[in-house]
C-alpha positions as CSV (number, residue, x, y, z in Angstrom):
1,X,44.8,88.8,-24.9
2,X,43.3,88.7,-21.4
3,X,44.9,89.4,-18.1
4,X,46.7,86.7,-16.3
5,X,45.9,85.7,-12.8
6,X,49.2,87.3,-11.6
7,X,48.4,90.6,-13.3
8,X,44.9,90.7,-11.7
9,X,46.4,90.0,-8.2
10,X,49.0,92.7,-8.7
11,X,46.2,95.1,-9.8
12,X,44.1,94.2,-6.7
13,X,47.2,94.6,-4.5
14,X,47.8,98.0,-6.0
15,X,44.2,99.1,-5.5
16,X,44.3,98.0,-1.9
17,X,47.6,99.9,-1.3
18,X,46.2,103.0,-2.9
19,X,43.1,102.8,-0.7
20,X,45.3,102.4,2.4
21,X,47.4,105.3,1.5
22,X,44.3,107.5,0.8
23,X,43.1,106.6,4.3
24,X,46.4,107.7,5.8
25,X,46.3,111.0,3.8
26,X,42.8,111.7,5.0
27,X,43.9,111.0,8.6
28,X,46.9,113.3,8.3
29,X,44.8,116.0,6.7
30,X,42.4,115.9,9.6
31,X,45.4,116.1,12.1
32,X,47.0,119.0,10.3
33,X,43.7,120.9,10.2
34,X,43.2,120.3,13.9
35,X,46.7,121.5,14.7
36,X,46.3,124.6,12.6
37,X,43.1,125.4,14.3
38,X,44.7,125.1,17.7
39,X,47.7,127.2,16.7
40,X,45.6,129.9,15.1
41,X,43.0,130.2,17.9
42,X,45.2,132.1,20.3
43,X,49.0,131.8,20.1
44,X,50.5,131.9,23.6
45,X,47.5,133.7,25.0
46,X,48.5,137.0,23.3
47,X,44.8,138.1,22.8
48,X,43.7,137.4,26.4
49,X,46.8,139.0,28.0
50,X,48.1,135.7,29.3
51,X,51.2,135.8,27.2
52,X,54.4,136.6,29.0
53,X,55.8,140.1,28.4
54,X,59.4,140.4,27.0
55,X,61.5,142.6,29.2
56,X,62.6,145.6,27.1
57,X,60.9,144.1,24.1
58,X,57.8,145.0,22.0
59,X,54.5,144.8,23.8
60,X,52.6,143.3,20.8
61,X,53.2,141.4,17.6
62,X,55.1,138.5,19.0
63,X,54.1,135.0,19.8
64,X,55.5,131.5,20.6
């Protein structure tokens, strides 16, 4: 037996939805990678000395 018109439409709708969701996943992956790059570059200026010092606290190994 062949596919009915309704089954073909549902299959096309499903393929379209999957394609849309894949586009959203790709966009979110790019955003996460960008955010991770920004976070990992220099958290709070610790490496440049621009980070605020904690009074009475450790001088290194802290951020954000």
